[in-house]
DSSP file (Angstrom, degrees, kcal/mol; ACC not computed):
  #  RESIDUE AA STRUCTURE BP1 BP2  ACC     N-H-->O    O-->H-N    N-H-->O    O-->H-N    TCO  KAPPA ALPHA  PHI   PSI    X-CA   Y-CA   Z-CA
    1    1 A A              0   0    0      0, 0.0     3,-0.1     0, 0.0     0, 0.0   0.000 360.0 360.0 360.0 -34.0  -18.1  115.4   25.4
    2    2 A D        +     0   0    0      1,-0.2     0, 0.0     2,-0.1     0, 0.0   0.851 360.0  46.0 -71.4 -34.4  -20.9  112.9   26.2
    3    3 A S  S    S-     0   0    0      1,-0.0    -1,-0.2     0, 0.0     0, 0.0   0.765  93.9-137.2 -83.4 -23.9  -18.6  110.0   27.3
    4    4 A G        +     0   0    0     -3,-0.1    -2,-0.1     3,-0.1     4,-0.1   0.630  64.8 126.8  74.2  17.4  -16.3  112.0   29.6
    5    5 A D        +     0   0    0      2,-0.1    -3,-0.0     0, 0.0    -1,-0.0   0.861  49.3  85.9 -72.3 -33.8  -13.2  110.1   28.3
    6    6 A A  S    S-     0   0    0      1,-0.1     0, 0.0     2,-0.1     0, 0.0  -0.439  91.1-109.3 -72.1 138.7  -11.4  113.4   27.4
    7    7 A P        -     0   0    0      0, 0.0    -1,-0.1     0, 0.0    -2,-0.1  -0.234  22.0-125.4 -62.9 157.8   -9.4  114.9   30.3
    8    8 A I  S    S+     0   0    0     -4,-0.1     2,-0.3     2,-0.0    -2,-0.1   0.704  88.8  17.6 -83.8 -19.3  -10.9  118.2   31.7
    9    9 A D  S    S-     0   0    0      0, 0.0     0, 0.0     0, 0.0     0, 0.0  -0.823  70.1-125.3-140.9-178.8   -7.7  120.2   31.2
   10   10 A N    >>  +     0   0    0     -2,-0.3     4,-2.0     1,-0.1     3,-1.1   0.026  58.8 132.6-118.6  25.1   -4.4  120.0   29.3
   11   11 A N  H 3>  +     0   0    0      1,-0.3     4,-2.9     2,-0.2     5,-0.3   0.842  68.9  58.1 -51.1 -44.3   -1.9  120.3   32.3
   12   12 A P  H 3> S+     0   0    0      0, 0.0     4,-1.3     0, 0.0    -1,-0.3   0.901 109.7  44.2 -56.1 -37.6    0.2  117.4   31.2
   13   13 A V  H <> S+     0   0    0     -3,-1.1     4,-2.0     2,-0.2    -2,-0.2   0.902 114.4  49.2 -70.6 -42.2    0.9  119.0   27.8
   14   14 A E  H  X S+     0   0    0     -4,-2.0     4,-1.1     1,-0.2    -1,-0.2   0.850 110.0  50.6 -67.5 -29.7    1.5  122.4   29.4
   15   15 A N  H  < S+     0   0    0     -4,-2.9    -1,-0.2    -5,-0.2    -2,-0.2   0.838 110.4  52.2 -75.8 -28.4    3.9  120.9   31.9
   16   16 A A  H  < S+     0   0    0     -4,-1.3     4,-0.2    -5,-0.3    -2,-0.2   0.870 114.8  39.1 -69.5 -37.9    5.8  119.2   29.0
   17   17 A I  H >X S+     0   0    0     -4,-2.0     4,-2.4     1,-0.2     3,-1.0   0.587  88.8  95.0 -94.7  -7.2    6.2  122.3   27.0
   18   18 A R  H 3X S+     0   0    0     -4,-1.1     4,-2.6     1,-0.3     5,-0.2   0.881  81.5  54.5 -52.2 -41.9    7.0  124.7   29.9
   19   19 A P  H 3> S+     0   0    0      0, 0.0     4,-1.1     0, 0.0    -1,-0.3   0.849 110.6  47.4 -60.9 -29.9   10.8  124.4   29.5
   20   20 A I  H <> S+     0   0    0     -3,-1.0     4,-0.5    -4,-0.2    -2,-0.2   0.908 113.1  47.6 -72.6 -46.0   10.5  125.4   25.9
   21   21 A A  H  < S+     0   0    0     -4,-2.4     3,-0.4     1,-0.2     4,-0.3   0.836 111.0  50.9 -68.1 -31.6    8.3  128.3   26.6
   22   22 A L  H  < S+     0   0    0     -4,-2.6     3,-0.3    -5,-0.3    -1,-0.2   0.790 112.6  47.7 -72.3 -28.0   10.5  129.5   29.5
   23   23 A G  H >X S+     0   0    0     -4,-1.1     4,-2.1    -5,-0.2     3,-0.8   0.474  80.7 100.8 -92.6   0.8   13.6  129.4   27.1
   24   24 A K  H 3X S+     0   0    0     -4,-0.5     4,-0.5    -3,-0.4    -1,-0.2   0.888  79.9  51.6 -58.9 -40.9   12.0  131.2   24.2
   25   25 A K  H 34 S+     0   0    0     -3,-0.3     3,-0.5    -4,-0.3    -1,-0.3   0.844 111.1  48.9 -65.3 -31.3   13.7  134.5   24.9
   26   26 A N  H X4 S+     0   0    0     -3,-0.8     3,-1.2     1,-0.2    -1,-0.2   0.802 105.8  57.3 -66.8 -37.4   17.1  132.9   25.1
   27   27 A W  H >< S+     0   0    0     -4,-2.1     3,-1.2     1,-0.3    -1,-0.2   0.533  81.9  83.7 -80.9  -1.8   16.6  131.0   21.9
   28   28 A L  T 3< S+     0   0    0     -4,-0.5     3,-0.3    -3,-0.5    -1,-0.3   0.797  92.0  51.9 -65.7 -24.0   16.0  134.2   20.0
   29   29 A F  T <   +     0   0    0     -3,-1.2    -1,-0.3    -4,-0.2    -2,-0.1  -0.272  65.5 132.9-104.7  41.8   19.8  134.4   19.8
   30   30 A A  S <  S-     0   0    0     -3,-1.2    -1,-0.2     1,-0.1    -2,-0.1   0.750  75.4-113.0 -67.0 -19.9   20.4  130.8   18.5
   31   31 A G  S    S+     0   0    0     -3,-0.3     2,-0.3    -4,-0.1    -1,-0.1  -0.279  80.3   0.3 114.1 -39.2   22.9  132.3   15.8
   32   32 A S  S  > S-     0   0    0      1,-0.1     4,-2.1     0, 0.0     5,-0.1  -0.973  77.0 -96.0-164.6 171.1   20.9  131.6   12.7
   33   33 A E  H  > S+     0   0    0     -2,-0.3     4,-1.8     2,-0.2     5,-0.1   0.869 122.6  53.5 -64.8 -35.6   17.8  130.1   11.4
   34   34 A A  H  > S+     0   0    0      2,-0.2     4,-2.5     1,-0.2    -1,-0.2   0.903 107.3  51.6 -66.0 -41.2   19.6  126.8   10.8
   35   35 A S  H  > S+     0   0    0      1,-0.2     4,-2.7     2,-0.2    -2,-0.2   0.923 108.3  50.5 -62.1 -41.6   20.9  126.7   14.3
   36   36 A G  H  X S+     0   0    0     -4,-2.1     4,-2.1     1,-0.2    -1,-0.2   0.831 108.7  52.2 -60.3 -33.8   17.4  127.2   15.6
   37   37 A R  H  X S+     0   0    0     -4,-1.8     4,-2.2     2,-0.2    -1,-0.2   0.875 110.7  48.1 -70.5 -39.5   16.1  124.4   13.5
   38   38 A R  H  X S+     0   0    0     -4,-2.5     4,-3.2     2,-0.2     5,-0.2   0.949 111.3  49.3 -65.5 -44.5   18.8  122.1   14.8
   39   39 A A  H  X S+     0   0    0     -4,-2.7     4,-2.8     1,-0.2     5,-0.2   0.931 110.9  51.0 -57.1 -43.7   18.1  123.0   18.4
   40   40 A A  H  X S+     0   0    0     -4,-2.1     4,-2.3     2,-0.2    -1,-0.2   0.933 110.8  49.2 -62.6 -45.1   14.3  122.4   17.8
   41   41 A A  H  X S+     0   0    0     -4,-2.2     4,-2.1     2,-0.2    -2,-0.2   0.935 112.4  47.2 -58.4 -47.2   15.2  118.9   16.3
   42   42 A I  H  X S+     0   0    0     -4,-3.2     4,-2.1     1,-0.2     5,-0.2   0.945 113.1  48.5 -63.3 -46.1   17.4  118.0   19.3
   43   43 A Q  H  X S+     0   0    0     -4,-2.8     4,-1.8    -5,-0.2    -1,-0.2   0.841 110.3  51.9 -63.2 -33.3   14.8  119.2   21.8
   44   44 A S  H  X S+     0   0    0     -4,-2.3     4,-1.6    -5,-0.2    -1,-0.2   0.885 111.0  46.1 -70.0 -36.8   12.2  117.2   20.0
   45   45 A L  H  X S+     0   0    0     -4,-2.1     4,-1.8     2,-0.2    -2,-0.2   0.872 114.3  48.8 -66.9 -40.0   14.3  114.0   20.1
   46   46 A L  H  X S+     0   0    0     -4,-2.1     4,-2.1     1,-0.2    -2,-0.2   0.826 111.9  48.9 -78.6 -30.3   15.1  114.5   23.8
   47   47 A G  H  X S+     0   0    0     -4,-1.8     4,-2.2    -5,-0.2    -1,-0.2   0.873 110.2  51.3 -71.7 -35.6   11.4  115.2   24.6
   48   48 A T  H  X S+     0   0    0     -4,-1.6     4,-1.9     2,-0.2    -2,-0.2   0.881 108.0  52.7 -62.9 -40.1   10.4  112.0   22.6
   49   49 A A  H  <>S+     0   0    0     -4,-1.8     5,-2.6     2,-0.2    -2,-0.2   0.946 109.7  49.6 -65.4 -45.6   13.0  110.0   24.7
   50   50 A K  H ><5S+     0   0    0     -4,-2.1     3,-1.9     1,-0.2    -2,-0.2   0.927 108.3  51.8 -54.2 -48.4   11.3  111.4   27.9
   51   51 A L  H 3<5S+     0   0    0     -4,-2.2    -1,-0.2     1,-0.3    -2,-0.2   0.833 109.1  51.2 -58.7 -35.6    7.8  110.4   26.8
   52   52 A N  T 3<5S-     0   0    0     -4,-1.9    -1,-0.3    -5,-0.2    -2,-0.2   0.317 120.6-105.7 -94.8  19.2    8.9  106.9   26.1
   53   53 A G  T < 5S+     0   0    0     -3,-1.9     2,-0.4     1,-0.3    -3,-0.2   0.689  76.0 134.5  79.0  22.9   10.5  106.4   29.5
   54   54 A I      < -     0   0    0     -5,-2.6    -1,-0.3    -6,-0.2    -2,-0.1  -0.844  63.7-114.4-103.5 141.1   14.1  106.6   28.2
   55   55 A E     >  -     0   0    0     -2,-0.4     4,-2.2     1,-0.2     5,-0.2  -0.662  26.7-144.8 -71.5 114.0   16.7  108.8   30.1
   56   56 A P  H  > S+     0   0    0      0, 0.0     4,-2.8     0, 0.0     5,-0.2   0.888  91.3  47.5 -52.3 -54.0   17.5  111.5   27.6
   57   57 A L  H  > S+     0   0    0      1,-0.2     4,-3.1     2,-0.2     5,-0.2   0.911 114.0  44.8 -63.8 -46.1   21.1  112.0   28.4
   58   58 A S  H  > S+     0   0    0      2,-0.2     4,-2.3     1,-0.2    -1,-0.2   0.893 114.6  50.8 -67.9 -37.9   22.1  108.3   28.4
   59   59 A W  H  X S+     0   0    0     -4,-2.2     4,-2.9     2,-0.2     5,-0.2   0.954 113.9  45.2 -60.8 -48.5   20.0  107.9   25.1
   60   60 A L  H  X S+     0   0    0     -4,-2.8     4,-2.8     1,-0.2     5,-0.2   0.929 114.2  47.6 -67.5 -42.3   21.8  110.9   23.5
   61   61 A T  H  X S+     0   0    0     -4,-3.1     4,-1.5    -5,-0.2    -1,-0.2   0.891 113.7  46.6 -67.6 -35.8   25.2  109.8   24.6
   62   62 A E  H  X S+     0   0    0     -4,-2.3     4,-1.8    -5,-0.2    -1,-0.2   0.882 114.6  48.9 -64.6 -40.8   24.7  106.1   23.4
   63   63 A T  H  X S+     0   0    0     -4,-2.9     4,-2.7    -5,-0.2    -2,-0.2   0.924 108.5  51.7 -73.4 -38.8   23.4  107.4   20.1
   64   64 A L  H  < S+     0   0    0     -4,-2.8    -1,-0.2    -5,-0.2    -2,-0.2   0.853 109.8  51.3 -62.5 -33.7   26.3  109.9   19.5
   65   65 A E  H  < S+     0   0    0     -4,-1.5     4,-0.3    -5,-0.2    -1,-0.2   0.882 115.0  40.4 -71.2 -33.0   28.7  107.1   20.1
   66   66 A K  H >X S+     0   0    0     -4,-1.8     3,-1.3     1,-0.2     4,-1.1   0.809  97.7  81.5 -80.6 -29.6   27.0  104.7   17.6
   67   67 A L  G >< S+     0   0    0     -4,-2.7     3,-0.9     1,-0.3    -1,-0.2   0.830  82.0  58.8 -47.6 -49.6   26.3  107.4   15.0
   68   68 A P  G 34 S+     0   0    0      0, 0.0    -1,-0.3     0, 0.0    -2,-0.1   0.830 117.4  31.9 -49.0 -36.2   29.7  107.5   13.3
   69   69 A A  G <4 S+     0   0    0     -3,-1.3    -2,-0.2    -4,-0.3    -3,-0.1   0.520  93.7 113.8 -98.9  -8.0   29.6  103.9   12.4
   70   70 A W  S << S-     0   0    0     -4,-1.1     2,-0.3    -3,-0.9     5,-0.1  -0.462  71.5-114.9 -69.5 130.1   26.0  103.6   11.9
   71   71 A P    >   -     0   0    0      0, 0.0     3,-2.9     0, 0.0     4,-0.1  -0.522  15.2-134.7 -70.3 128.1   24.7  102.9    8.3
   72   72 A N  G >  S+     0   0    0      1,-0.3     3,-1.3    -2,-0.3     4,-0.2   0.764 103.4  62.4 -56.1 -28.0   22.6  105.7    6.9
   73   73 A S  G 3  S+     0   0    0      1,-0.2    -1,-0.3     2,-0.1     3,-0.1   0.661 110.8  39.4 -66.7 -16.0   20.0  103.2    5.6
   74   74 A Q  G X  S+     0   0    0     -3,-2.9     3,-1.6     1,-0.1    -1,-0.2   0.143  77.2 117.1-122.2  19.7   19.3  102.2    9.2
   75   75 A I  G X   +     0   0    0     -3,-1.3     3,-2.3     1,-0.3     4,-0.3   0.852  68.8  66.9 -64.8 -32.7   19.5  105.7   10.9
   76   76 A D  G >  S+     0   0    0      1,-0.3     3,-1.3    -4,-0.2    -1,-0.3   0.769  84.8  70.5 -61.3 -21.9   15.9  105.5   12.0
   77   77 A E  G <  S+     0   0    0     -3,-1.6    -1,-0.3     1,-0.2    -2,-0.2   0.614  91.5  60.5 -64.5 -13.7   16.7  102.6   14.3
   78   78 A L  G <  S+     0   0    0     -3,-2.3    -1,-0.2    -4,-0.2    -2,-0.2   0.525  79.2 110.3 -86.6 -10.9   18.5  105.1   16.5
   79   79 A L  S X  S-     0   0    0     -3,-1.3     3,-2.6    -4,-0.3     4,-0.2  -0.370  79.3-121.0 -68.2 141.6   15.4  107.2   17.1
   80   80 A P  G >  S+     0   0    0      0, 0.0     3,-0.9     0, 0.0    -1,-0.1   0.693 109.4  67.4 -60.8 -15.8   13.9  107.0   20.8
   81   81 A L  G 3  S+     0   0    0      1,-0.2    -4,-0.1    -5,-0.1    -2,-0.1   0.625  90.1  62.7 -72.1 -15.4   10.7  105.7   19.4
   82   82 A R  G <         0   0    0     -3,-2.6    -1,-0.2     1,-0.2    -3,-0.1   0.407 360.0 360.0 -97.3   8.7   12.3  102.5   18.3
   83   83 A R    <         0   0    0     -3,-0.9    -1,-0.2    -4,-0.2    -2,-0.1   0.441 360.0 360.0 -83.9 360.0   13.3  101.3   21.8
């Protein structure tokens, strides 16, 4: 608090999570707990892609095309953090 390095508000974080907060009511009907977990994982990956300056749809499309032939031992190389 003495240095003034910390931002005065958390607006960037609130703006980043707004789509998730707005969709909460719709996601109550994901179908099952497992479906909800999968949806949360996909949203996290797409959000990570955005934060790393990667266009989410192109990253997801490219990853899904590579996935069937990709070795399990190297699966982490497909994550948006690795680009």
